[in-house]
Every structure is written in C-alpha cells, then in structure tokens.
C-alpha positions in Angstrom: 96.9 122.1 109.8 97.9 118.7 107.9 95.1 116.4 107.8 96.0 113.1 106.5 93.5 110.5 105.1 94.2 106.8 105.8 92.5 103.6 104.9 92.8 100.4 107.1 93.9 97.2 105.4 92.3 95.0 107.7 88.8 96.4 108.1 88.7 98.9 105.2 87.7 101.9 107.2 88.5 105.0 105.7 89.3 107.9 108.3 91.2 111.5 108.8 93.7 112.2 111.0 95.4 115.4 112.2 99.3 115.3 112.0 101.1 118.1 113.8 104.5 116.4 113.7 105.8 113.5 111.4 106.8 111.3 114.3 103.1 110.7 115.0 102.5 109.0 111.5 104.5 106.1 113.2 101.6 105.6 116.0 98.2 105.7 113.8 95.9 103.1 114.4 92.5 102.6 112.9 89.8 104.0 115.0 87.3 101.0 114.2 89.5 97.9 114.8 92.7 99.6 116.4 94.7 97.7 113.7 98.5 99.5 113.5 100.0 101.0 110.3 96.8 102.0 108.1 97.8 102.9 104.5 97.8 106.9 103.6 95.6 107.5 100.8 95.9 110.3 98.2 93.3 113.2 99.3 91.7 115.2 96.5 90.9 118.8 97.4 89.3 121.7 95.7 90.3 125.4 96.0 88.4 128.2 94.6 89.6 131.9 93.8 87.5 134.8 92.1 86.5 138.4 92.3 83.0 140.0 91.7 81.2 138.0 89.0 84.3 135.8 88.2 84.9 132.0 90.1 87.3 129.5 88.9 87.7 126.1 90.8 90.3 123.5 90.4 90.5 120.1 91.5 94.1 119.3 92.7 95.5 115.8 92.9 98.9 114.0 92.3 97.2 111.4 89.7 93.6 112.6 88.9 91.5 115.6 88.3 91.9 117.6 85.5 92.5 121.7 85.5 89.7 121.8 83.0 87.3 120.6 85.4 85.2 123.5 86.4 82.3 123.9 88.6 79.7 127.0 88.7 
C-alpha cells in the first residue's frame, strides 16, 4: 500500500496518508490545521534481506542515504 508523507506549509505538521488512487492526492488537507495542499516530502526507508547468519540492510532514498550504511 502506498503511504505518502506530507508536510503542511502553514503549521509545519508532518503526517502520513494512505493513497490508493492518484486522484486522492488532490484532496489532501493537513489533519492539524485543515490547510489544503500540503507538500509531499521524500520518504527514507530501510529494507533488510539475508539468510542464516547473514544480514544486510540498506537505506534507500533518491537524494540521501548510502549503500555503505550498514546496521547490525
């Protein structure tokens, strides 16, 4: 499910919203001050894969995070 992150330009509130259809992006309002059209912000996420005794994790982002970042 696509969860988008937004930040309100009026009050600065940052929140997440589940968007099932592209058309739903037009009706988003800040849940704190009800200001329309908050700005979408870049989400950073972590994924992990690995088998027995092996774990690798990567940060993924369009502008930040490096593949050399590893967590144990």
